[in-house]
PDB file of N, CA, C and O in Angstrom:
ATOM      1  N   MET A   1       8.305 -15.901   5.690  1.00  0.00           N
ATOM      2  CA  MET A   1       8.501 -14.577   5.585  1.00  0.00           C
ATOM      3  C   MET A   1       9.037 -14.146   4.396  1.00  0.00           C
ATOM      4  O   MET A   1       8.709 -13.080   3.875  1.00  0.00           O
ATOM      5  N   ALA A   2       9.950 -15.014   3.874  1.00  0.00           N
ATOM      6  CA  ALA A   2      10.436 -14.386   2.220  1.00  0.00           C
ATOM      7  C   ALA A   2       9.591 -14.503   1.392  1.00  0.00           C
ATOM      8  O   ALA A   2       9.617 -13.784   0.393  1.00  0.00           O
ATOM      9  N   LYS A   3       8.470 -15.580   1.612  1.00  0.00           N
ATOM     10  CA  LYS A   3       7.380 -15.293   0.338  1.00  0.00           C
ATOM     11  C   LYS A   3       6.581 -14.274   0.614  1.00  0.00           C
ATOM     12  O   LYS A   3       6.051 -13.693  -0.333  1.00  0.00           O
ATOM     13  N   ILE A   4       6.342 -13.871   1.870  1.00  0.00           N
ATOM     14  CA  ILE A   4       5.584 -12.283   1.954  1.00  0.00           C
ATOM     15  C   ILE A   4       6.357 -11.279   1.405  1.00  0.00           C
ATOM     16  O   ILE A   4       5.759 -10.336   0.887  1.00  0.00           O
ATOM     17  N   ILE A   5       7.675 -11.289   1.411  1.00  0.00           N
ATOM     18  CA  ILE A   5       8.737 -10.287   0.703  1.00  0.00           C
ATOM     19  C   ILE A   5       8.493 -10.236  -0.791  1.00  0.00           C
ATOM     20  O   ILE A   5       8.460  -9.201  -1.457  1.00  0.00           O
ATOM     21  N   LEU A   6       8.331 -11.431  -1.228  1.00  0.00           N
ATOM     22  CA  LEU A   6       8.339 -11.427  -2.697  1.00  0.00           C
ATOM     23  C   LEU A   6       6.940 -11.405  -3.032  1.00  0.00           C
ATOM     24  O   LEU A   6       6.782 -10.850  -4.119  1.00  0.00           O
ATOM     25  N   PHE A   7       5.969 -11.759  -2.562  1.00  0.00           N
ATOM     26  CA  PHE A   7       4.722 -11.675  -3.144  1.00  0.00           C
ATOM     27  C   PHE A   7       3.615 -10.442  -2.711  1.00  0.00           C
ATOM     28  O   PHE A   7       2.585 -10.112  -3.298  1.00  0.00           O
ATOM     29  N   ALA A   8       4.153  -9.950  -1.598  1.00  0.00           N
ATOM     30  CA  ALA A   8       3.351  -8.508  -1.184  1.00  0.00           C
ATOM     31  C   ALA A   8       3.286  -7.424  -2.179  1.00  0.00           C
ATOM     32  O   ALA A   8       2.190  -6.884  -2.329  1.00  0.00           O
ATOM     33  N   PRO A   9       4.298  -7.014  -2.889  1.00  0.00           N
ATOM     34  CA  PRO A   9       4.281  -6.022  -3.701  1.00  0.00           C
ATOM     35  C   PRO A   9       3.459  -6.573  -5.113  1.00  0.00           C
ATOM     36  O   PRO A   9       2.855  -5.730  -5.776  1.00  0.00           O
ATOM     37  N   LEU A  10       3.454  -7.704  -5.458  1.00  0.00           N
ATOM     38  CA  LEU A  10       2.555  -8.420  -6.542  1.00  0.00           C
ATOM     39  C   LEU A  10       1.283  -8.326  -6.312  1.00  0.00           C
ATOM     40  O   LEU A  10       0.486  -7.914  -7.155  1.00  0.00           O
ATOM     41  N   LEU A  11       0.907  -8.771  -4.926  1.00  0.00           N
ATOM     42  CA  LEU A  11      -0.352  -8.766  -4.816  1.00  0.00           C
ATOM     43  C   LEU A  11      -1.275  -7.161  -4.551  1.00  0.00           C
ATOM     44  O   LEU A  11      -2.455  -6.886  -4.770  1.00  0.00           O
ATOM     45  N   GLY A  12      -0.010  -6.239  -3.934  1.00  0.00           N
ATOM     46  CA  GLY A  12      -0.490  -4.827  -4.167  1.00  0.00           C
ATOM     47  C   GLY A  12      -0.629  -4.429  -5.434  1.00  0.00           C
ATOM     48  O   GLY A  12      -1.530  -3.642  -5.726  1.00  0.00           O
ATOM     49  N   ALA A  13       0.159  -4.868  -6.284  1.00  0.00           N
ATOM     50  CA  ALA A  13      -0.311  -4.231  -7.787  1.00  0.00           C
ATOM     51  C   ALA A  13      -1.490  -4.805  -8.227  1.00  0.00           C
ATOM     52  O   ALA A  13      -2.271  -4.134  -8.901  1.00  0.00           O
ATOM     53  N   LEU A  14      -1.777  -6.198  -7.876  1.00  0.00           N
ATOM     54  CA  LEU A  14      -3.052  -6.738  -8.607  1.00  0.00           C
ATOM     55  C   LEU A  14      -4.307  -6.250  -7.973  1.00  0.00           C
ATOM     56  O   LEU A  14      -5.239  -6.067  -8.756  1.00  0.00           O
ATOM     57  N   ILE A  15      -4.557  -5.960  -6.504  1.00  0.00           N
ATOM     58  CA  ILE A  15      -5.162  -5.288  -5.755  1.00  0.00           C
ATOM     59  C   ILE A  15      -5.515  -3.744  -6.588  1.00  0.00           C
ATOM     60  O   ILE A  15      -6.587  -3.406  -7.089  1.00  0.00           O
ATOM     61  N   GLY A  16      -4.378  -3.072  -6.537  1.00  0.00           N
ATOM     62  CA  GLY A  16      -4.442  -1.709  -7.103  1.00  0.00           C
ATOM     63  C   GLY A  16      -4.781  -1.365  -8.513  1.00  0.00           C
ATOM     64  O   GLY A  16      -5.308  -0.306  -8.855  1.00  0.00           O
ATOM     65  N   GLY A  17      -4.354  -2.581  -9.499  1.00  0.00           N
ATOM     66  CA  GLY A  17      -4.837  -2.462 -10.746  1.00  0.00           C
ATOM     67  C   GLY A  17      -6.294  -2.909 -11.256  1.00  0.00           C
ATOM     68  O   GLY A  17      -6.901  -2.396 -12.196  1.00  0.00           O
ATOM     69  N   PHE A  18      -6.772  -4.067 -10.369  1.00  0.00           N
ATOM     70  CA  PHE A  18      -8.037  -4.586 -10.812  1.00  0.00           C
ATOM     71  C   PHE A  18      -9.294  -4.324  -9.839  1.00  0.00           C
ATOM     72  O   PHE A  18     -10.489  -4.316 -10.132  1.00  0.00           O
ATOM     73  N   GLY A  19      -8.617  -4.094  -8.486  1.00  0.00           N
ATOM     74  CA  GLY A  19      -9.730  -3.907  -7.568  1.00  0.00           C
ATOM     75  C   GLY A  19     -10.207  -2.393  -7.169  1.00  0.00           C
ATOM     76  O   GLY A  19     -11.226  -2.128  -6.531  1.00  0.00           O
ATOM     77  N   TRP A  20      -9.203  -1.405  -7.709  1.00  0.00           N
ATOM     78  CA  TRP A  20      -9.700  -0.104  -7.464  1.00  0.00           C
ATOM     79  C   TRP A  20     -10.930   0.711  -7.570  1.00  0.00           C
ATOM     80  O   TRP A  20     -11.255   1.700  -6.912  1.00  0.00           O
ATOM     81  N   ARG A  21     -11.651   0.001  -8.686  1.00  0.00           N
ATOM     82  CA  ARG A  21     -12.797   0.462  -8.651  1.00  0.00           C
ATOM     83  C   ARG A  21     -14.051   0.078  -7.537  1.00  0.00           C
ATOM     84  O   ARG A  21     -15.070   0.740  -7.341  1.00  0.00           O
ATOM     85  N   ILE A  22     -13.639  -1.219  -6.865  1.00  0.00           N
ATOM     86  CA  ILE A  22     -14.151  -1.529  -5.617  1.00  0.00           C
ATOM     87  C   ILE A  22     -13.815  -0.912  -4.489  1.00  0.00           C
ATOM     88  O   ILE A  22     -14.689  -0.521  -3.715  1.00  0.00           O
ATOM     89  N   ILE A  23     -12.462  -0.737  -4.235  1.00  0.00           N
ATOM     90  CA  ILE A  23     -11.956  -0.291  -3.170  1.00  0.00           C
ATOM     91  C   ILE A  23     -12.036   1.253  -3.225  1.00  0.00           C
ATOM     92  O   ILE A  23     -12.170   1.786  -2.123  1.00  0.00           O
ATOM     93  N   GLY A  24     -11.988   1.943  -4.132  1.00  0.00           N
ATOM     94  CA  GLY A  24     -11.857   3.425  -4.686  1.00  0.00           C
ATOM     95  C   GLY A  24     -10.349   3.702  -4.682  1.00  0.00           C
ATOM     96  O   GLY A  24      -9.549   2.994  -4.070  1.00  0.00           O
ATOM     97  N   GLU A  25     -10.018   4.766  -5.395  1.00  0.00           N
ATOM     98  CA  GLU A  25      -8.781   5.204  -5.653  1.00  0.00           C
ATOM     99  C   GLU A  25      -8.067   5.298  -4.351  1.00  0.00           C
ATOM    100  O   GLU A  25      -7.156   4.471  -4.294  1.00  0.00           O
ATOM    101  N   LYS A  26      -8.177   5.991  -3.353  1.00  0.00           N
ATOM    102  CA  LYS A  26      -7.631   6.197  -2.180  1.00  0.00           C
ATOM    103  C   LYS A  26      -7.121   4.932  -1.273  1.00  0.00           C
ATOM    104  O   LYS A  26      -6.111   4.774  -0.587  1.00  0.00           O
ATOM    105  N   GLY A  27      -8.440   3.956  -1.610  1.00  0.00           N
ATOM    106  CA  GLY A  27      -8.145   2.459  -0.826  1.00  0.00           C
ATOM    107  C   GLY A  27      -7.023   1.713  -1.601  1.00  0.00           C
ATOM    108  O   GLY A  27      -6.151   1.087  -0.999  1.00  0.00           O
ATOM    109  N   ALA A  28      -7.071   1.795  -2.873  1.00  0.00           N
ATOM    110  CA  ALA A  28      -6.052   1.177  -3.883  1.00  0.00           C
ATOM    111  C   ALA A  28      -4.501   2.122  -3.257  1.00  0.00           C
ATOM    112  O   ALA A  28      -3.487   1.482  -2.977  1.00  0.00           O
ATOM    113  N   GLN A  29      -4.532   3.114  -3.165  1.00  0.00           N
ATOM    114  CA  GLN A  29      -3.400   3.679  -2.932  1.00  0.00           C
ATOM    115  C   GLN A  29      -2.813   3.158  -1.428  1.00  0.00           C
ATOM    116  O   GLN A  29      -1.645   2.817  -1.244  1.00  0.00           O
ATOM    117  N   TRP A  30      -3.832   3.170  -0.435  1.00  0.00           N
ATOM    118  CA  TRP A  30      -3.399   2.600   0.832  1.00  0.00           C
ATOM    119  C   TRP A  30      -2.884   1.287   0.855  1.00  0.00           C
ATOM    120  O   TRP A  30      -1.824   0.977   1.398  1.00  0.00           O
ATOM    121  N   VAL A  31      -3.744   0.414   0.182  1.00  0.00           N
ATOM    122  CA  VAL A  31      -3.245  -1.008   0.460  1.00  0.00           C
ATOM    123  C   VAL A  31      -1.832  -1.358  -0.492  1.00  0.00           C
ATOM    124  O   VAL A  31      -1.094  -2.306  -0.221  1.00  0.00           O
ATOM    125  N   THR A  32      -1.594  -0.406  -1.667  1.00  0.00           N
ATOM    126  CA  THR A  32      -0.399  -0.744  -2.492  1.00  0.00           C
ATOM    127  C   THR A  32       0.867  -0.288  -1.570  1.00  0.00           C
ATOM    128  O   THR A  32       1.877  -0.975  -1.419  1.00  0.00           O
ATOM    129  N   THR A  33       0.647   0.940  -1.001  1.00  0.00           N
ATOM    130  CA  THR A  33       1.765   1.628  -0.243  1.00  0.00           C
ATOM    131  C   THR A  33       1.802   0.920   1.250  1.00  0.00           C
ATOM    132  O   THR A  33       2.769   1.107   1.990  1.00  0.00           O
ATOM    133  N   GLY A  34       0.893   0.250   1.569  1.00  0.00           N
ATOM    134  CA  GLY A  34       0.975  -0.672   2.917  1.00  0.00           C
ATOM    135  C   GLY A  34       1.735  -1.845   2.530  1.00  0.00           C
ATOM    136  O   GLY A  34       2.661  -2.216   3.250  1.00  0.00           O
ATOM    137  N   LEU A  35       1.381  -2.583   1.266  1.00  0.00           N
ATOM    138  CA  LEU A  35       2.219  -3.766   1.043  1.00  0.00           C
ATOM    139  C   LEU A  35       3.399  -3.624   0.770  1.00  0.00           C
ATOM    140  O   LEU A  35       4.222  -4.460   1.144  1.00  0.00           O
ATOM    141  N   LEU A  36       3.768  -2.483   0.023  1.00  0.00           N
ATOM    142  CA  LEU A  36       5.167  -2.472  -0.146  1.00  0.00           C
ATOM    143  C   LEU A  36       6.043  -1.905   0.935  1.00  0.00           C
ATOM    144  O   LEU A  36       7.267  -2.033   0.902  1.00  0.00           O
ATOM    145  N   PHE A  37       5.286  -1.162   2.070  1.00  0.00           N
ATOM    146  CA  PHE A  37       5.934  -0.902   3.090  1.00  0.00           C
ATOM    147  C   PHE A  37       6.314  -2.116   4.160  1.00  0.00           C
ATOM    148  O   PHE A  37       7.271  -2.092   4.933  1.00  0.00           O
ATOM    149  N   LEU A  38       5.296  -3.228   4.016  1.00  0.00           N
ATOM    150  CA  LEU A  38       5.457  -4.227   4.645  1.00  0.00           C
ATOM    151  C   LEU A  38       6.466  -5.095   4.053  1.00  0.00           C
ATOM    152  O   LEU A  38       7.158  -5.679   4.886  1.00  0.00           O
ATOM    153  N   ALA A  39       6.741  -5.341   2.780  1.00  0.00           N
ATOM    154  CA  ALA A  39       7.695  -6.072   2.325  1.00  0.00           C
ATOM    155  C   ALA A  39       9.187  -5.300   2.678  1.00  0.00           C
ATOM    156  O   ALA A  39      10.227  -5.956   2.718  1.00  0.00           O
ATOM    157  N   ALA A  40       9.161  -3.974   2.904  1.00  0.00           N
ATOM    158  CA  ALA A  40      10.585  -3.131   3.074  1.00  0.00           C
ATOM    159  C   ALA A  40      10.979  -3.615   4.405  1.00  0.00           C
ATOM    160  O   ALA A  40      12.093  -4.104   4.593  1.00  0.00           O
ATOM    161  N   VAL A  41       9.925  -3.470   5.519  1.00  0.00           N
ATOM    162  CA  VAL A  41      10.256  -3.852   6.572  1.00  0.00           C
ATOM    163  C   VAL A  41      10.733  -5.286   6.964  1.00  0.00           C
ATOM    164  O   VAL A  41      11.668  -5.663   7.670  1.00  0.00           O
ATOM    165  N   LEU A  42       9.834  -5.912   6.311  1.00  0.00           N
ATOM    166  CA  LEU A  42      10.441  -7.541   6.548  1.00  0.00           C
ATOM    167  C   LEU A  42      11.727  -7.647   5.963  1.00  0.00           C
ATOM    168  O   LEU A  42      12.652  -8.152   6.599  1.00  0.00           O
ATOM    169  N   SER A  43      11.877  -7.206   4.776  1.00  0.00           N
ATOM    170  CA  SER A  43      13.332  -7.357   4.291  1.00  0.00           C
ATOM    171  C   SER A  43      14.493  -6.853   5.239  1.00  0.00           C
ATOM    172  O   SER A  43      15.487  -7.537   5.483  1.00  0.00           O
ATOM    173  N   TRP A  44      14.291  -5.714   5.697  1.00  0.00           N
ATOM    174  CA  TRP A  44      15.099  -5.059   6.730  1.00  0.00           C
ATOM    175  C   TRP A  44      15.239  -6.183   7.995  1.00  0.00           C
ATOM    176  O   TRP A  44      16.331  -6.393   8.524  1.00  0.00           O
ATOM    177  N   ILE A  45      14.129  -6.806   8.370  1.00  0.00           N
ATOM    178  CA  ILE A  45      14.310  -7.716   9.304  1.00  0.00           C
ATOM    179  C   ILE A  45      15.091  -8.969   9.102  1.00  0.00           C
ATOM    180  O   ILE A  45      15.729  -9.511  10.005  1.00  0.00           O
ATOM    181  N   VAL A  46      15.017  -9.383   7.937  1.00  0.00           N
ATOM    182  CA  VAL A  46      15.732 -10.678   7.394  1.00  0.00           C
ATOM    183  C   VAL A  46      16.864 -10.138   7.165  1.00  0.00           C
ATOM    184  O   VAL A  46      17.717 -11.024   7.204  1.00  0.00           O
ATOM    185  N   PHE A  47      17.436  -8.867   6.886  1.00  0.00           N
ATOM    186  CA  PHE A  47      18.611  -8.777   6.528  1.00  0.00           C
ATOM    187  C   PHE A  47      19.517  -8.639   7.840  1.00  0.00           C
ATOM    188  O   PHE A  47      20.701  -8.978   7.848  1.00  0.00           O
ATOM    189  N   LEU A  48      18.858  -8.116   8.933  1.00  0.00           N
ATOM    190  CA  LEU A  48      19.722  -7.785  10.058  1.00  0.00           C
ATOM    191  C   LEU A  48      19.529  -9.141  10.432  1.00  0.00           C
ATOM    192  O   LEU A  48      20.361  -9.245  11.333  1.00  0.00           O
ATOM    193  N   GLY A  49      18.993 -10.217  10.335  1.00  0.00           N
ATOM    194  CA  GLY A  49      18.775 -11.128  10.982  1.00  0.00           C
ATOM    195  C   GLY A  49      19.895 -12.511  10.810  1.00  0.00           C
ATOM    196  O   GLY A  49      20.179 -13.407  11.605  1.00  0.00           O
ATOM    197  N   LEU A  50      20.453 -12.170   9.137  1.00  0.00           N
ATOM    198  CA  LEU A  50      21.069 -13.199   8.713  1.00  0.00           C
ATOM    199  C   LEU A  50      22.677 -12.786   8.926  1.00  0.00           C
ATOM    200  O   LEU A  50      23.177 -11.672   8.770  1.00  0.00           O
ATOM    201  N   ASP A  51      23.381 -14.123   9.362  1.00  0.00           N
ATOM    202  CA  ASP A  51      24.761 -14.085   9.433  1.00  0.00           C
ATOM    203  C   ASP A  51      25.484 -13.808   7.995  1.00  0.00           C
ATOM    204  O   ASP A  51      24.792 -13.953   6.987  1.00  0.00           O
ATOM    205  N   ALA A  52      26.364 -13.555   7.910  1.00  0.00           N
ATOM    206  CA  ALA A  52      27.308 -13.467   6.563  1.00  0.00           C
ATOM    207  C   ALA A  52      27.519 -14.647   5.763  1.00  0.00           C
ATOM    208  O   ALA A  52      27.691 -14.594   4.545  1.00  0.00           O
ATOM    209  N   SER A  53      27.507 -15.778   6.476  1.00  0.00           N
ATOM    210  CA  SER A  53      27.916 -17.118   6.008  1.00  0.00           C
ATOM    211  C   SER A  53      26.285 -17.825   5.738  1.00  0.00           C
ATOM    212  O   SER A  53      26.180 -18.855   5.072  1.00  0.00           O
ATOM    213  N   ASP A  54      25.240 -17.233   6.255  1.00  0.00           N
ATOM    214  CA  ASP A  54      24.113 -17.955   6.190  1.00  0.00           C
ATOM    215  C   ASP A  54      23.369 -17.857   4.934  1.00  0.00           C
ATOM    216  O   ASP A  54      22.917 -16.776   4.555  1.00  0.00           O
ATOM    217  N   THR A  55      23.246 -18.774   4.375  1.00  0.00           N
ATOM    218  CA  THR A  55      22.073 -18.955   2.855  1.00  0.00           C
ATOM    219  C   THR A  55      21.066 -19.712   2.999  1.00  0.00           C
ATOM    220  O   THR A  55      21.218 -20.898   3.294  1.00  0.00           O
ATOM    221  N   GLN A  56      19.807 -19.139   2.810  1.00  0.00           N
ATOM    222  CA  GLN A  56      18.408 -20.041   2.760  1.00  0.00           C
ATOM    223  C   GLN A  56      18.274 -20.332   1.289  1.00  0.00           C
ATOM    224  O   GLN A  56      18.591 -19.502   0.437  1.00  0.00           O
ATOM    225  N   HIS A  57      17.724 -21.715   0.962  1.00  0.00           N
ATOM    226  CA  HIS A  57      17.101 -21.812  -0.301  1.00  0.00           C
ATOM    227  C   HIS A  57      15.763 -22.025  -0.098  1.00  0.00           C
ATOM    228  O   HIS A  57      15.528 -23.104   0.444  1.00  0.00           O
ATOM    229  N   ILE A  58      14.728 -21.289  -0.379  1.00  0.00           N
ATOM    230  CA  ILE A  58      13.244 -21.678  -0.041  1.00  0.00           C
ATOM    231  C   ILE A  58      12.651 -21.839  -1.431  1.00  0.00           C
ATOM    232  O   ILE A  58      12.610 -20.877  -2.198  1.00  0.00           O
ATOM    233  N   SER A  59      12.201 -23.014  -1.764  1.00  0.00           N
ATOM    234  CA  SER A  59      11.665 -23.533  -3.046  1.00  0.00           C
ATOM    235  C   SER A  59       9.930 -22.925  -2.895  1.00  0.00           C
ATOM    236  O   SER A  59       9.249 -23.010  -1.873  1.00  0.00           O
ATOM    237  N   ILE A  60       9.549 -22.388  -4.064  1.00  0.00           N
ATOM    238  CA  ILE A  60       8.253 -22.034  -4.158  1.00  0.00           C
ATOM    239  C   ILE A  60       7.448 -22.965  -4.817  1.00  0.00           C
ATOM    240  O   ILE A  60       6.346 -23.230  -4.338  1.00  0.00           O
ATOM    241  N   LEU A  61       7.917 -23.618  -6.065  1.00  0.00           N
ATOM    242  CA  LEU A  61       7.056 -24.771  -6.563  1.00  0.00           C
ATOM    243  C   LEU A  61       8.140 -25.329  -7.344  1.00  0.00           C
ATOM    244  O   LEU A  61       9.226 -24.801  -7.583  1.00  0.00           O
ATOM    245  N   ARG A  62       7.570 -26.839  -7.837  1.00  0.00           N
ATOM    246  CA  ARG A  62       8.651 -27.348  -8.705  1.00  0.00           C
ATOM    247  C   ARG A  62       8.128 -26.833 -10.249  1.00  0.00           C
ATOM    248  O   ARG A  62       6.958 -26.518 -10.466  1.00  0.00           O
ATOM    249  N   TRP A  63       8.907 -26.813 -10.992  1.00  0.00           N
ATOM    250  CA  TRP A  63       8.682 -26.742 -12.597  1.00  0.00           C
ATOM    251  C   TRP A  63       8.725 -27.933 -13.226  1.00  0.00           C
ATOM    252  O   TRP A  63       7.788 -28.716 -13.383  1.00  0.00           O
ATOM    253  N   VAL A  64      10.084 -28.072 -13.659  1.00  0.00           N
ATOM    254  CA  VAL A  64      10.101 -29.470 -14.680  1.00  0.00           C
ATOM    255  C   VAL A  64      10.950 -30.353 -13.665  1.00  0.00           C
ATOM    256  O   VAL A  64      11.698 -29.898 -12.800  1.00  0.00           O
ATOM    257  N   GLU A  65      10.685 -31.787 -13.941  1.00  0.00           N
ATOM    258  CA  GLU A  65      11.312 -32.765 -13.707  1.00  0.00           C
ATOM    259  C   GLU A  65      11.330 -33.750 -14.760  1.00  0.00           C
ATOM    260  O   GLU A  65      10.295 -34.027 -15.366  1.00  0.00           O
ATOM    261  N   SER A  66      12.646 -34.401 -15.069  1.00  0.00           N
ATOM    262  CA  SER A  66      12.782 -35.167 -16.023  1.00  0.00           C
ATOM    263  C   SER A  66      13.968 -36.007 -15.693  1.00  0.00           C
ATOM    264  O   SER A  66      15.098 -35.538 -15.826  1.00  0.00           O
ATOM    265  N   GLY A  67      13.782 -37.168 -15.289  1.00  0.00           N
ATOM    266  CA  GLY A  67      14.802 -37.993 -14.996  1.00  0.00           C
ATOM    267  C   GLY A  67      15.597 -37.563 -13.658  1.00  0.00           C
ATOM    268  O   GLY A  67      15.036 -37.509 -12.563  1.00  0.00           O
ATOM    269  N   THR A  68      17.129 -37.225 -13.884  1.00  0.00           N
ATOM    270  CA  THR A  68      17.860 -36.395 -12.685  1.00  0.00           C
ATOM    271  C   THR A  68      17.696 -34.813 -12.857  1.00  0.00           C
ATOM    272  O   THR A  68      18.106 -34.011 -12.018  1.00  0.00           O
ATOM    273  N   LEU A  69      17.110 -34.493 -13.932  1.00  0.00           N
ATOM    274  CA  LEU A  69      16.826 -32.894 -13.884  1.00  0.00           C
ATOM    275  C   LEU A  69      15.883 -32.651 -13.276  1.00  0.00           C
ATOM    276  O   LEU A  69      14.843 -33.285 -13.455  1.00  0.00           O
ATOM    277  N   SER A  70      16.005 -31.440 -12.186  1.00  0.00           N
ATOM    278  CA  SER A  70      14.839 -31.166 -11.504  1.00  0.00           C
ATOM    279  C   SER A  70      15.156 -29.720 -11.509  1.00  0.00           C
ATOM    280  O   SER A  70      16.258 -29.380 -11.081  1.00  0.00           O
ATOM    281  N   THR A  71      14.241 -28.740 -11.984  1.00  0.00           N
ATOM    282  CA  THR A  71      14.382 -27.193 -12.046  1.00  0.00           C
ATOM    283  C   THR A  71      12.947 -26.606 -11.137  1.00  0.00           C
ATOM    284  O   THR A  71      11.742 -26.671 -11.381  1.00  0.00           O
ATOM    285  N   ASP A  72      13.662 -26.074 -10.106  1.00  0.00           N
ATOM    286  CA  ASP A  72      12.479 -25.480  -9.094  1.00  0.00           C
ATOM    287  C   ASP A  72      12.493 -23.821  -9.355  1.00  0.00           C
ATOM    288  O   ASP A  72      13.488 -23.135  -9.589  1.00  0.00           O
ATOM    289  N   TRP A  73      11.364 -23.462  -9.266  1.00  0.00           N
ATOM    290  CA  TRP A  73      11.255 -21.774  -8.787  1.00  0.00           C
ATOM    291  C   TRP A  73      11.419 -21.722  -7.435  1.00  0.00           C
ATOM    292  O   TRP A  73      10.693 -22.235  -6.584  1.00  0.00           O
ATOM    293  N   SER A  74      12.598 -20.955  -7.249  1.00  0.00           N
ATOM    294  CA  SER A  74      12.867 -20.852  -5.702  1.00  0.00           C
ATOM    295  C   SER A  74      13.529 -19.459  -5.610  1.00  0.00           C
ATOM    296  O   SER A  74      13.840 -18.765  -6.578  1.00  0.00           O
ATOM    297  N   ILE A  75      13.698 -19.151  -4.305  1.00  0.00           N
ATOM    298  CA  ILE A  75      14.580 -17.985  -3.663  1.00  0.00           C
ATOM    299  C   ILE A  75      15.855 -18.418  -3.160  1.00  0.00           C
ATOM    300  O   ILE A  75      15.755 -19.343  -2.355  1.00  0.00           O
ATOM    301  N   ARG A  76      16.885 -18.071  -3.368  1.00  0.00           N
ATOM    302  CA  ARG A  76      18.460 -18.213  -2.556  1.00  0.00           C
ATOM    303  C   ARG A  76      18.278 -16.619  -1.759  1.00  0.00           C
ATOM    304  O   ARG A  76      18.151 -15.482  -2.212  1.00  0.00           O
ATOM    305  N   LEU A  77      18.335 -17.141  -0.455  1.00  0.00           N
ATOM    306  CA  LEU A  77      18.162 -15.748   0.466  1.00  0.00           C
ATOM    307  C   LEU A  77      19.500 -15.739   1.225  1.00  0.00           C
ATOM    308  O   LEU A  77      19.842 -16.716   1.891  1.00  0.00           O
ATOM    309  N   ASP A  78      20.352 -14.489   1.108  1.00  0.00           N
ATOM    310  CA  ASP A  78      21.496 -14.431   1.864  1.00  0.00           C
ATOM    311  C   ASP A  78      21.741 -12.696   2.021  1.00  0.00           C
ATOM    312  O   ASP A  78      21.029 -11.804   1.558  1.00  0.00           O
ATOM    313  N   ARG A  79      22.764 -12.591   2.685  1.00  0.00           N
ATOM    314  CA  ARG A  79      22.548 -11.115   3.197  1.00  0.00           C
ATOM    315  C   ARG A  79      22.752 -10.040   1.732  1.00  0.00           C
ATOM    316  O   ARG A  79      22.561  -8.859   2.021  1.00  0.00           O
ATOM    317  N   LEU A  80      23.048 -10.249   0.489  1.00  0.00           N
ATOM    318  CA  LEU A  80      23.151  -9.604  -0.691  1.00  0.00           C
ATOM    319  C   LEU A  80      21.790  -9.363  -1.077  1.00  0.00           C
ATOM    320  O   LEU A  80      21.441  -8.266  -1.512  1.00  0.00           O
ATOM    321  N   THR A  81      20.897 -10.462  -0.921  1.00  0.00           N
ATOM    322  CA  THR A  81      19.785 -10.434  -1.892  1.00  0.00           C
ATOM    323  C   THR A  81      18.430  -9.956  -0.760  1.00  0.00           C
ATOM    324  O   THR A  81      17.359  -9.614  -1.262  1.00  0.00           O
ATOM    325  N   ALA A  82      18.564  -9.969   0.440  1.00  0.00           N
ATOM    326  CA  ALA A  82      17.775  -9.517   1.329  1.00  0.00           C
ATOM    327  C   ALA A  82      17.636  -7.877   1.510  1.00  0.00           C
ATOM    328  O   ALA A  82      16.880  -7.411   2.363  1.00  0.00           O
TER     329      ALA A  82
END
């Protein structure tokens, strides 16, 4: 669910920016608004479902690994960031 919260607005921007000729201006408006609304609703669900001390670390993809150094593109999810 956290990945949907993160990538839904990005997907809406891509569809609205590049696909508006195919789906029309009204369609692009509905898609972008709908995906932003979906991200907002899911964000509230995550916010209300987390405890104050609960922290989640969600790894999106690995970026650099060299010896003992490991850096990932990840999300840290707690009540402040939800």
